[in-house]
C-alpha positions in Angstrom: 69.8 167.7 151.8 73.8 167.4 151.9 73.8 164.2 149.7 72.3 166.8 146.8 74.9 167.9 145.0 76.3 168.5 141.5 77.7 165.2 142.2 74.6 163.2 142.8 72.1 165.3 140.1 73.9 165.3 137.1 73.2 166.3 133.2 74.4 163.9 130.5 74.2 163.8 126.8 76.8 166.2 126.3 79.8 167.5 128.9 77.0 169.9 131.1 78.8 171.5 133.7 76.4 173.3 136.8 75.2 174.1 140.0 73.0 171.8 142.1 70.7 173.7 144.5 68.0 172.3 147.2 64.6 173.7 148.3 63.7 172.1 151.6 60.8 173.8 151.9 59.4 172.3 148.5 61.3 169.7 148.4 62.9 170.6 144.8 66.2 170.1 143.6 67.3 172.7 140.6 70.5 172.0 138.4 71.0 175.4 136.4 73.7 174.7 133.7 76.8 176.7 133.7 76.0 177.5 129.7 73.2 177.5 127.4 72.3 173.7 126.6 72.7 172.8 122.8 69.3 173.3 120.4 67.7 169.9 119.3 69.6 167.8 121.7 68.6 165.1 124.1 70.0 165.0 127.9 69.5 162.5 130.1 69.1 163.7 134.1 70.4 161.3 136.8 69.7 161.4 140.8 72.1 159.0 141.8 72.5 156.5 144.9 74.6 159.1 146.4 71.5 160.9 147.2 69.8 159.8 151.0 67.4 160.3 153.3 68.0 162.0 157.0 68.5 158.3 158.3 71.0 157.8 155.9 69.3 155.3 153.5 70.4 155.6 150.1 68.3 155.6 147.1 67.9 151.9 145.8 69.0 152.6 142.4 69.6 155.5 140.0 66.6 157.3 138.8 67.2 159.0 135.3 64.5 160.8 132.9 65.3 162.5 129.4 64.3 165.4 127.6 65.1 167.0 124.2 65.5 170.7 123.7 63.8 172.2 120.9 65.2 175.0 118.5 63.0 178.4 118.3 63.5 178.1 114.6 64.3 175.8 111.5 66.9 177.8 111.1 68.5 177.4 114.5 68.3 173.6 114.2 70.0 173.6 110.9 72.8 175.9 112.1 73.4 173.6 115.1 74.2 170.4 112.6 77.9 170.5 111.0 78.6 169.9 107.6 77.5 166.4 106.0 75.6 165.4 109.1 71.8 164.5 109.8 69.1 166.5 111.5 66.4 164.6 112.7 63.2 166.8 113.8 60.9 166.1 116.5 57.1 166.0 116.4 56.4 169.6 116.5 55.7 172.9 114.9 59.0 175.0 113.3 59.1 178.4 111.9 60.4 177.8 108.5 62.3 180.1 106.2 65.5 178.5 106.2 68.4 178.7 103.5 70.7 175.5 103.9 74.0 176.2 102.3 76.1 173.1 103.1 75.4 169.2 102.8 72.5 167.8 104.9 70.0 165.5 105.6 66.7 166.9 107.5 64.4 164.3 108.1 61.1 164.5 110.2 58.5 161.9 112.1 54.7 162.1 112.0 53.8 165.4 113.0 57.0 167.6 112.1 55.6 170.8 110.5 57.8 173.4 109.0 55.8 176.9 108.5 57.6 178.5 106.1 60.1 177.3 102.8 63.4 175.8 102.5 66.1 177.2 100.0 68.9 175.1 99.0 71.8 177.3 97.7 74.2 176.1 95.1 76.7 173.5 96.5 79.6 171.3 95.0 79.7 167.4 95.1 77.1 167.3 98.1 74.6 165.7 99.2 71.1 167.1 100.5 68.1 165.0 101.7 64.6 166.6 102.7 62.5 164.1 103.6 59.0 163.1 106.1 58.7 166.2 106.6 55.0 168.9 106.2 55.8 171.9 104.6 53.1 174.7 104.8 52.6 178.5 105.2 55.2 179.6 102.3 54.2 182.4 99.8 56.5 181.5 96.6 58.1 178.2 97.0 58.0 175.2 99.9 61.6 173.9 98.5 63.6 175.7 96.3 66.9 174.1 94.7 68.8 176.7 93.1 71.1 174.7 91.6 72.3 170.6 91.2 75.5 170.2 89.7 76.8 167.1 87.7 78.2 165.4 90.9 75.2 166.6 93.5 73.0 164.1 95.1 69.9 165.8 96.0 66.9 163.9 97.0 63.1 165.1 97.8 61.1 162.2 99.4 58.1 161.4 101.1 56.9 165.1 102.1 53.6 167.0 102.3 54.1 170.1 100.5 50.9 172.0 101.1 50.5 176.0 99.8 48.2 178.3 101.0 46.6 181.4 99.3 49.2 183.1 97.0 51.6 180.1 97.1 53.2 179.6 93.5 55.4 176.4 93.3 55.6 173.4 95.6 59.2 172.5 94.5 61.1 174.8 92.7 64.3 173.5 90.7 66.4 176.5 88.7 68.8 174.7 87.0 70.0 170.6 87.2 73.2 169.7 85.5 73.0 166.0 84.2 76.0 164.2 82.7 78.1 163.7 86.0 77.8 161.1 89.2 74.8 163.1 91.0 71.0 163.7 90.2 68.0 164.8 91.5 65.4 162.6 92.8 61.5 163.9 93.9 59.5 160.9 94.9 56.7 159.9 97.0 55.5 163.6 97.7 52.0 165.5 98.2 51.8 168.4 96.8 49.0 170.3 96.7 47.9 173.8 97.0 49.9 175.7 94.8 49.9 177.1 91.2 52.4 174.7 90.1 53.6 171.3 91.7 56.7 170.9 90.1 58.6 173.4 88.2 62.2 172.9 86.3 63.6 175.8 84.6 66.6 174.7 82.9 68.3 171.2 82.5 72.1 171.2 81.1 73.9 168.6 79.9 77.5 168.2 81.4 80.0 167.9 78.1 82.8 165.8 79.0 85.8 165.4 76.4 87.8 162.4 76.2 91.7 162.2 75.2 
């Protein structure tokens, strides 16, 4: 038991410190982090060859396993990603109802389900990609884009956007300004169960005065 310590039982994936205890009765080692783990983050736990039995025989090799923490909501997951970063969601169901106010890529895998709508606030010269998600259980909109400015690059791709009773719009776009280097791409989505699949309220052309 004396060889099972914070040096021989470690948690990596980020700088993680903690306290290690060992219960000899049920032969259980416990690592208690000194601070909360990050949401949506993969950690690797390792038992090293410094661990020995009563006769002094060490483990033949390090023993490791990994796990990923899950956020309580999509909002928590988005909050944990820095501006311009990529959020790769696990094959689980997330509670939705999130507002995006920064450039970000949100991508899922088979089995990633969002229960609630995704709203994207007006940004400036930013990239936003929403792909490979199943979005459901929303009322007014599945994805709501408030404004795509002339140099914004927004991509809504390969999503299943499924309305429920009372759902109004699958993808709602208030305004798209064209004439710059950006644009809005909506492609390869399956949008069903809404009063309207895709609704674009307004398109404006950016006029450039040349000298």
